N, C-alpha and C positions, 0 to 999 in steps of 0.2 A: 471688330477684331477679325480680319478676313481669315478663313479656311479653306483647305483644298477641297476640290471637287469630288476628290476620287478617293484620299484617307483621312480627311476632314483633320490634317494637321493645320497649325498654324503657318499661315505664309505672310510675308511683308506685302502691303499694300499696292506696291508698284511691282511686286515679282511676276514675272512670266511662267517661270515653272516652279513645282513644290520641292523645298529643300528635302523633304523626306521621302516621297515617290516618285519624284520628276515628273509629274502630269504636268501637261500644258494649262494654264489657268485661263479660264474665258474675261475678256476685258471688261466686260459690262458690268460684272460684279454680282449680278443676279442670283447665283445660285450660291456667292459666298455669303452674301448677308443673310441668307436665311437661318444660319447657325450663330450669327454673332452674338444675339443676347445671351444665349445659353451657351457660351464657350466656357471652358475652365477658368476658372478663377486664378489658378495657380500658373496661367501661361501668359505670357506678355507678348506685346508685339515686338517684331524684329527691328533691326537695326540697319541702316545702309552700310555695305560691304566697304572694304579698304580702310579700316582704322589704323592699320601699322603696316608699314612697305616691308619688304625683304631686306634684312640687314641691320633692322635698328635694334639697339641693345636696350634691353628693359632691365630696371632693378639691378642694373650693374653686373649682371648674371647671365639673363636667356637673350640670344640673338634669334630674331625672328626668322624662319625661312619663307613661308609661307602661308596663305589661308586657307584651311583644311574644310571648313564650312562653318553653316550659321544657320540659327534657328531662332526660335521665342526667347531663350534665354541667354543669347548671346553669340558672341564670335569664338570659333577653336581656331587655333594658329599652330602650324609645327615650329620647334624651336630648338635652337641646340643649347644645352644647360653648360656655360662654359667653365663652371668649377666642377664638376663631376665629368664632363668629356662626353655626355650623352644625349641622345634626341628624347625630348618631352614634348607633352602637349600642351597649351596654355589657352584656358577657357575663360573668356572676358564676359562680365558684367555689361549688359547694353550702357552706352553712355547715358542715354535719357534716364535710366534708373540708378545712376551712381550715388543721387541724392536719395534716395527711396529707401527710409529705413526698414521695412518689411521686405524689400527685393534683397536690400542687405543681408538681412538676417537669413533670407532665405538662400542665398549664396553661400554662407556661411554654415547654415545648416547641412548643405550638400556638402561641404567636404567633412563637418564633423561625422556624419552619416556613413559617407563612403569610407572615412578611414578605419571605421570597425571591421572592413571586409578584407580579407587577404586570402586570396584564392587564385589558382591558374587562369579559372575561366570567369575572373571579373578583373575589368580594368582598375588597375591601383590610381588613386588619388593620392597624390602626395602631402601638398601644402595650400597655403594662400599668401597671395602677394598684392602688392599694389604699385602701380607706376603712374605718375602724373595724374592721380586723382581717379585711376581706374582700376576696380579691385580684378583680379584674378586668380584662379587656382591653377597650380601645374597637378598633373597628370602623366601617365604611363601612355607613352606613342605607342601606338598600334598599326604596324606597316601592313595592311591590308585594306580592305572593304568591306562596308555593312551589309547585312544581308538582304536588304532591299533592295542596296543597288545590284547586287550580285543575281538576284532573281530577276530585276528588269533585263539583265543582259542574257541570262540563260533558261530563263522560264522558269524551272523548278528543281530541285536537288535531285539529283540520282537517288536510289532506294539506300544504297550503302551508307552515302553521304548524309542522308537525311536522318538516319539514326544514329550516325556519329555526332551530329552537329544537336539532335535530342537530348543524348547522353551527356555531352558537354554542358547544353543549356540547363539543364537539370542539376547537374553538380554543382555550377556557378549559382545558380537561385536558392540551390539549398543551404549552401554556405551564408548566403545573404540574411535567408530566415533565420539561420541559427543565430547569428547576430541580433535576432529580435527586429530586423529591417525589413520593409515593405516596400517592393521597387516602386510599383504604381506606374511605371510607363513602360512596360516591357513590350517592345514592338520590333520588328526587322531591323528598322533606321537604328536602335539601340544594341543590336547583335552586332559585335565586328568578328569577321574573322582574319586571323592574322595571314602572313605568307606563309605558314606552316598548317595553315587550315584549321588553326584551334582557337575555338569560342571564344569571345570576350565580352561580357555584358556591360555596358556603357551607361551614362548618363544617371546620376543620381539626383537630377534637379528638382522632383518632386518626390522621393525618396522619404520615407517617416520612420521612426521608429514605431513598434506596432502600438504601443498606448499613447501616441503623439496625435493619432489620426482621430479627426472629431467625424463624430457620425455626419453622414450627409456633404462632407467634404467632396468636390469634384474635382480631380486632378488627372494629369495625363493626355492622352491622345484617346479621343472618344470613340473611334472605331475599334480599338482595341481595349476598349472598356467591358467589365461582365454587366451582366444584367441589373443584380442587384443594386449597382452604383446609378442606374438612372430612375430607381424607384426610392433614393435616398437612403438605403440602408449603409451599414458602416463597410469599409474597407478591410479586407481580412487576407490571408493566406490565400483561401481558395479565389478570390479574385486575380491573385497574381498568375495561379493556377489556371484561369479562364484564358487569359492573356497568352500562356505558354500554349494552350490548344490551340489559340487563331495563329501562332505564329508559326507552330509545327504544322498546321492545316496547310497555310501559304508555302511553306518550305517544300512539303512533300507534293503538293497538287499543283503548285504556281500560280493558284486563284485564291481570294479572300474567302474565307466562310462566309461574309456578311458583305454586301455592297449594298449602299445606298445612296439617292442625290440630296438627300436633307435628312434633319435631325429627327423629323417625326419619323421616315421611312426606318432609318436606323435605330432608332429606340422600341419598334414595333418589331423590327427582326433579331433583335438581341435578346427582348424579353420573351418574346411570342413563338419565333420561328426557330425552326431545327435545320441546320445547314445540311447539305448533301453530303453523304458520306464519302469521304477521301475517297474510298476504293469506286466509287460511282464517276469520281471526275478523274482519276488514273487509276485502271485496273490494276497495276502491279504495287500499290502500296501495300507494305507489310501488315498482315492482319493486328498483330499485336500492337502496333506502333498506332494503327487505326481505332484499337481499342482504347488506348490511352489518348488519343484524341479526344473521342467522342465522351468518354467521361470526364475530362477537363472542362469540357464544351456543353454540362447539363446547366440548365436554368438553375436550380436550386442548389446554394454552395453547398448544403448539407449534403447530396450525391455526389459531389466530385470528390477526388482523392482527398486523404486527410492532410497530406504533405507532398512536396516535390519529389522528396525520395521515394513514396508510393508510386509515383508516376514512373520514377527511374526503373525501379524495381519491375514494373509493368511492361518494360518495353524489353525485345528480345534480348536475352543474355545479361538483361540487366540485374546485377548484383551489386550495389554499392558496397555494402556490409563485407562481402568477399574479396571486393577489390580494396576496401580499407585494410583488412586484415593482411592480404598478402603484400600489402604495401608496408608493413609495419607498423600502421599507424593505428592510434585508439579509435574506434568509431563513435560517433557522437549517441547520445541518447536518442535523437529523432531519427537517427540511420538504423539504431536496432529497433524500434517501434515500426520503421517502414520495412523490416525485413521479415521473411518468414511467408510472404501472401496473406491472403485473407485469412487463412486458417479455418475457414466453417466446414463442418462434418457433413458428410452426406447422411439423410435422413435414417438409411437405415444403421447407420453405425452410432448415431444421436441416440436413436432407439434401443440399441443393445446396451447401450453405456447405461442407460437409464432405468434400463430392465434391470441391470447388474443390480446396480446401487440401491433401488427399490427391492429387490428380492433379498439382497443382503441385510439391508434396514429390517425388514421382516423377519428375518432369521434371527436378528439380535432380539427385538420384541420378544419373539417366541422362547427364545434359549433362556432370556434372563431370568423367569422362573425358576432355573438351577443356577445360575451363574452370580445373580446379585444378591448382595444383603439382604433388600427388603425380598427377596424371593425365598430365603430363608423362613423369614415370619414377617408379616407385615407391621409397619407402625400404625399402631392402632389409634395413639393418641397425638393431635396435633400440638405446635407449640404453643398456642393460646393456651389449651389444657393443660398441659405440662406447667406451664408459668404460673398460672394459677394456684396449682396444687402445691408447687414449692413456696411462692409467697405465703399460701396459708399455714402451711408447715411450719415457715420461720416464726410465723405470728404465735402460732400456736406453743412454740418452743421459747417464746420470750422474747424474739427479735422482731419487734413491728415497725421499729424508726428505720424508715429508710428514705434518702434524699434520690437516689438514681437506682438503677437496676439494669442487668446485662442478663442476656440467655443466647443459648447456641447450642447446636447436637456436636456431639463427638463421637466418633466410630470407637464403638467397643470392641476394639481388636482382640484384646490379650485371651478372654475367654475362646472365641472362636479359633485363633490360632493353638490355644492348647489342645482342644479337641482335635482340631486338624493334626496336630502332632500323634497325638496319644490312640487316638481312634482310629486304626486305620481300616476302616470301613465305609462304606455308604449311610450308615445308620444315622450319623450324627448330626448331618444336614437336617434330617427329618425330627430328629429331636429337638433342633432350635427353634422349633414350634412352641415349646413350654418356655423357654426364656424370653420370647418375644424377641423382636428386631434386635439386631446387634447395633443398639444405639444408647450412648448416653446424652442425659441433657442437664447441662449444667445451667445454673441460676447463680448470680450475684448479684447482693444488694448492699447499699453502703449509706451510711449518712452523709456522706462526701460526694461529691462526683467522680465517677470511675476515671479519672483521666488516666491514660494508660501511658508508658515511656515509651513503647514502640511505634515508630513513625507512622504505621498504616491506623493506628489509633484502634484496634479490636482487642477488645478485652481479652484475658486467659485467666486461668486459675489463680496464677501467681502474680498477673500482671492488670492492674495496680498491685503491689504487693500487699497481703492481708494483714495490713499494720494498723489499722485504724479500728479502733472498740467501735462493736456493732456492726461491722462488716461480717456477712454469713455467705458462704458458698454451699448451696445444695445441688447434690447430684443425683439424679433419678435416672433409673431403667427406662426403655421405650414405655412399659406400663403402667409409668409413675411410680414404681417400688423406690422405696430409698435406697439409695448405695454408698453415698458417703455424705458427711456434712462436717464443716469447718467454720467456728464462729470464734470472733475475737472479742474477749472479754475486757472489761473496763481495766484502763491502765492504773486508776487509783479507785481504790475499793476501801471503805471502813466499816461495811457493812458487817454485821455478825454472820458467822454461817447459817444457814437455813438448819432446823431441826432435823426435816426429812431429808433424805437424799433423792437422786434423778431416778425417775421411774424407768429403769432398763428396759424391761418388757414393751413398754410403750413404744421405744424407739425400733425394736424387733419388729413390733407390727407394722409399723411403718415400712419397712423393708420385706413384708410379707413372709416373715420367719417367725417360727413359733418358739418363744424363749424356753420353753419347757423341754425341748430336743434339743438343747445346747449344753453342755459341760463347762463349767467354768474352768479357766486354763491360766498357767503363769503368764504376766502380761510380757509381751515381745515388743510389739509396737508402740513408739512413744508419740504421744498428741503434738503436732506444732505449735499448739498453743498452751499458755500455762492452765493448769487444772490442779484440782484438791482433791478430785476423786476419779479412779479409772477402774476398767476392768476387760478383762478378755475372755473369750468364750468359743468352744470350738464346736461343730455340729457338721451339718451336711444342708443341701439345697434341697426344699422341697420338690422340686421340679427334675433335679440331678442328683438323687442320694448317694451316687457311687463317686461323687466330685468331694472332698473335704474342703470345708470353709473355715475361717477364723473371723470373729467380729472383734473389732477393737473399740472401746469408747472411752471417753473422757468426759469430765464435766466441773464447773467451777460454781459454786455458789447455788448449786441446785438448778444449774442451766446447763445442756450440753454444749459442749465445746468441739468436740470431735467424736466424729462415728464414721465406721468405714468397715464394709464386707470384704474381706480377704481372701483370693484365692490362691491354689497353688502356682498361679499365674503373675502372681502381686510379685514386684520388685521394691526394694528400698529407694525409691530414684532419688531422693536428697542424698545417699551417701554414694551412689552412682555417679552423681554430677560431679563429686567431688575428684573421684578417681579419675572421671575422663577430662577433668579440668585442661590438663597439659597436653593430651591429644588434640583438645577441641581447640587450644589456644595455636598449636601447629597448624592445625587444619584452616583456621581464618587468617593465619600468618602467610600460608601458600594463596590461598584466595585472594589476599588482598595482593601480594607481589605478583601474582600474575594479572591482575586488574590495572594497576601501576603500570605494569612493562607494556600492557595492552594500551594504555591510555598514551603513553608518551610515544608509543609507535604511532599511534594514530593520529597524534598532533604534528607528526613529523610527515608523514604520509599526506594527510588532507592537506596540510598546507601546500606542499610540492605540487599535488594533483589541482588545488585551487589556482596555483598561479601558474602553471602551465595550459589551464583552461580545461582540463580533463575532467573535473569534478562535476558531477550531477548535482547542481547546485537545488534544483526543481524537486528531483528524487529526492535528496537528503531532507527537505523541507515537509514533502509529503509524507515521510517516513517520521520525521522528528513531530508533526501534528498527530500521527496515529498513535505515538507511545504517549504524547501529552494527554492525549483524550483518554485513552485506555487506561493509564495509571490515574490520572485526577478522577476518571470515572469509577474506578475501582475504589480509590479513598472515600469519593463521595456515598458510596452505595455502602461500603464495609465497615467503616469509622463508627465509631461509638461517641456521637456528636453530644455532647453535653451542653448545658443551659448556662453555665459560667462562661461570662464572656472572655475573660482572660485566658483561661485554659479552652476554649474552642479558637481564639484566635491563633496561638502557639499551634493546636492541632491543625488549623487550616494552613498557616506558615510550611508545617512538616508535611503534609499532602502537597502542596505546591512546590515544595524543593524538591519532594522526591519525583515529582511528574516531571520538572523542570530536568534534573539530574539524567533521568532515561531518556529524556526527549534529546537533549545535547548529546548524550555517551551515544546515542543509534544512529544521529546524524553525523557525528564525528566518524564513527566507525564505517559507515557507508562510504562518505567521500574519502576515508582513508583508501578503502578495499575495493568498492565498487567498480571502480576505473579499470582494475586490472582484472576483474572478473568479465567486466565488458569486453576486454581485450582478448581473453584468452577463451571464454564461453559465453560469447554474445546471446546465442540461442536461448540459453536459461531465463535470460531478462527481459525477452520480445515481450509477454503479456504483461510483465510489470510496467515496463516502457509505455506502454499503450494505455495503462490504468492513471500511470502519473501523468500522461498527455489528456486524461479524462474522458478517454475513449472506454465509459465503462459497457458498453453493449458491442462492442467488436468482437466478432466471432472468433477469434485466438483467445480473446480473455474467458469468453464461454466455453469454448473447447476445454481450456486450462481447468476450469472449476467443475465441469462435467466429470471429466478425467479423473482428476483427484478426489471427488467427493465420491465416484466410485471406487476408486482404490481404499480411501477412507474406511465406507462401509465394511469391506471385505476384511481389512485390518481390524475391525471392530469387531466383528463375527468370529475371526480367529482368536482374540483375546475371551469374547465371553465363551467360547467353547474349549477354551484350555482350563478357564475357572469353573464351567459346570460340568466336565468330565468326571470328577469326582462323586457326582451325584448317581452315576451308574457305575462306574469303574473305581474300585479302591487305590487312591492315591493318598501317598502321605504329604500333610504341609500344606496343601493348597488350600485358601480360604477362597471366599468369594469376592465380588467386584463391589466397592463401595461406592456412592451416589456421591456427588460433589454435594457436602451437607448445607453450606451456606443457602442453596436453593431449596432446601426444604422448607426454610423460612417463608418462603413465597413473597411478594411484595418487590421490596429491596434486594431480598435475596436472589430473586429470578434475573433481576436486571444484572445482578453482579455477575451470576453464573454465564450470561451472553459476553459482558464485557471482559471477564477473565479468562474465558475461549478464545475469544477475538485475541487479546493481549499475548496468551502464551503459544497460540498458534503462530503468530506473527514472529515472535522471538523464536520458536522452534525451527521454523522455516527458513530464517535468515541464519539461524547457527549453523544450522545443517549444509545451506549455501556456502558458509565460509568455510566451513570443515572440508566440504566437497571441493572446493576451489584448492585449498592448501594441499590437499592430496593429488589434486592433477597435477600440482607444481612440481611433486615428487615422483609420480610414475609417469606424468606427460601423455597420458590417453585418459579421456575422458570415460571410456568405457571401465577400463581398469580401476579408476577413483571411484565408479559408480560401486565397483564390487566390493571395495575397501571399506566406503561409508557405510554398505549393508552389514559388513562385519563389524566395523565399530560400535554401530548401534545395536547391534544383536547384542555385542559384549554389555554394554551400556546396561539395557534392558533386563538380560536373562538371568541377573544374579537376583533370583526371587524366590519364593518358597518352595516350589519344586522344580528342581533344573528341566526336567524332562518336559512338563508341562508348560512352564514357561517359555520353552525355546519355540514351541508350538506359534504363539501369540508375537514374542518379540522377534522370531525370525522374519515370519509373514512380515509384520508391521516395518522391520528395517530393509528388507527388500524392495518393498512397494513404495516407503519413504524416499529410497536412494534412487529408484527409477523415477518416481514423480519429479524429483530435483534434476536429476541428471538428463532426462530425457523431456520432459515437459516445462520444466522452469518453476519458478518462483511461486507464481500464483498458483499451479498444480500442487506442489508442496505444501500452501498455507490450507489450501481446500482439503487437503489428503488429512491434515492434522485438526482442523476443524470439524470436520464431519466424523474423524475417528475418535477425536475425545467428547465429542456429544452423544454418540451411541455407545461410549463404552464408559463415560467416568462421569459426565456432567448430568445425563438426563436419569431422574430416579425411576427405575425400572424393577419390577414389570409393570406393564400399565394396568391397572384396576379401576375405573369409573366408580368405585363405591370409596376409595381410599381420599383422603384429604390432599393428598398430594399429586392427584392425578392432573389437575389443571397446570401445574407447572411441569411435570412430565410431559402434557401434550404441548404447550407452548416450545419447549426444548427440542423435541422431536420435530415439530414444525419448522424451528428454525434451521434443521438440518436439513430438511426437506426443500425448505425455500432454496437453499443453495444451491440444490441438486436442480432443482427443477428450471432456478434462472439460469445457469450454465446450459441446461439442455436448449432451451429456447434461442439463448443468444448465439449459442453455438451454431445454429442453422444458418445464423445470417439472415437474406432475404429471402431463404427457401421457406414454403409452407411447410408447417408441422406436420399435416396429413397431405402423403402424394402418392399416385398410383404406385403399383408394385413395380412396373415396368419403368419408372422413373429414379427408382432408389438407388 
């Protein structure tokens, strides 16, 4: 298979001149045969000229005008389409390959591949046909000449024209890559310039979809191949970009970047030698264009630009995103990802942000002793100790049979809220040390598996309902003192009543109360379980004698079925539920209606965006997988799994169904509304678009993570400050910050905290972005939409315990969250929310190495710190972490 001595392209055995570069070929064939054995397998021998005469009619439709050219894959003729009255080009498969099935399949593949692309800078391919057993394809006729011919005529392109060609070449190749196609034979001979100077990329003879390229497959023209292809590595987008660099180098300088007399020399230069920089060949080559060319010609594909749009963005004035928006088009996700430049931070800026984040993280830790529930009093007993205490108590009271148990912490909110409302001083927080940590420990046991009705499978006091004889619920405070008991007596019992009544003082002792200091009172609180004896007593707590309490108890056949310590904060919840039933139904009706309308609208818009090609399928898939993983992980870690196979199967089905629903719903909403956000506010999606492309170490992504983390630490400190001020200044109604209680269980609870925080942060950032988009549609200004979003967020969170103190935290957080989304985008909003929640809510603080929950606190705090440090390092790009002061 003869090759050209200059461009190494395929030439006919008897050809005097190369059809690609026009170089005269030696008659000896000595130089040509050196490459023959290693020529690309996709390139076939030429056929003689003159297959069809001018005026000949083919397929009763096309009239041949003349031969335009000839190459390894066949002849190209100019022809008139008699049906449509327009000029077309006909490309014929060589006659000697007409019976070759593999050649026919490649020919058809060229049509299938090329028809996927429609762009002004790509030559259109219309259809495939046959005449007298000869296969041909019809394509757009370009009235001009190819870049190779033009460069032979004029030497090189002037500076302005070279930039113009570079931009158009990038635009056309970007359209090809957007369709998932790799050109694989980009060279000056395949770049046409029409009569108006517009670039058209031609010849999809060896183009393939990205997933169809086999590793080590060699195709195209050797001179324009990337180094990795000589080493048998797979073809990629970056391989096409190497060819772009070679074409632009040749167009700008008039010479090839690499010239070689044989394949060995070509391989050596492509894989090991660096070309002379364009400005050394032609001094007037634009600096930005030269920089783009040099990056494209990197030996390592990983060091080349990530996409052809990144090349276009690096060109002088190159902003394809702005151009698409100006044209009223919806930019593609790839175009958004390529926008915004590298995004790397200067070291001094990165260090300043890191210092801010670390300082406010430390501030959160220090102030948590005054702002957090566990700062009022530490939780002295761990869940294992409290579970043993509850199990032993249930056994001692006569309820030893158990097939299943469940336990969890619950915030003991009512007493501290009561104290905050009625003691307008700073003393009540110090007095809480006598109460212990404001936590309740709930323990349930049952002779049957505790299979819940809730989809999440998390047991509660009334789920599953306490209706099975032998079910027991024990409630302890953080110090193990009994606060409540409920036991289900037998449904059928013919045994006589015991001669002795229940030892009421013993129950008081379990609660840490002295029965002698209580007076018998008329019963008011009714046991939820059947009983044959009851009593109520009034008195005071030994550790808070100024607060009156009531103890209510009931028994059946000498065994307690109900016990509860009631304070002035206690409310008849079973009665309140019935009063609120109508309001609850209305609220759920409104929520269901909103979800139904949102879902219906999302289906309509998602379908429209998918049909028009605007929907970001890959981003929707990534988002759906993230929601599926977090919801399924949350279910796995939080559900109360049972040994009963049938119950566990249904529990598993509920968990999978819920995860699939949220994944599908999130993906559907994303497909419905993301294209409109991409069209109106593409800058907020740049970091996200790069994450979707798998560019996790992109400096822009690191920058957004670092900025969001720093802002989240500031917001968390503001929340701790708002809740800690009443320790020094008397404010009414403000309580402390509760930790994420499942994390206190350790083990699964720790991983649940991480999973839940990620899922919540993802939801919050997406909802916030959607709200920002809707506000921008109304006010038409991004900055005004950011202000309105901050107002809306502040109003949502300001209705708490003390309006003034809550305004400190909610307003600070709302402003920072709105700025993160509106100025820095979705990734920054996610990092803000994740860091904020980890420092304010998810991490049990204060840090005390002597406490059993210290390890959990340390892990969650380390997770927040890891996000910040990762963002810091990645935000610097290739710059070193430590640089001299004069270089910062």
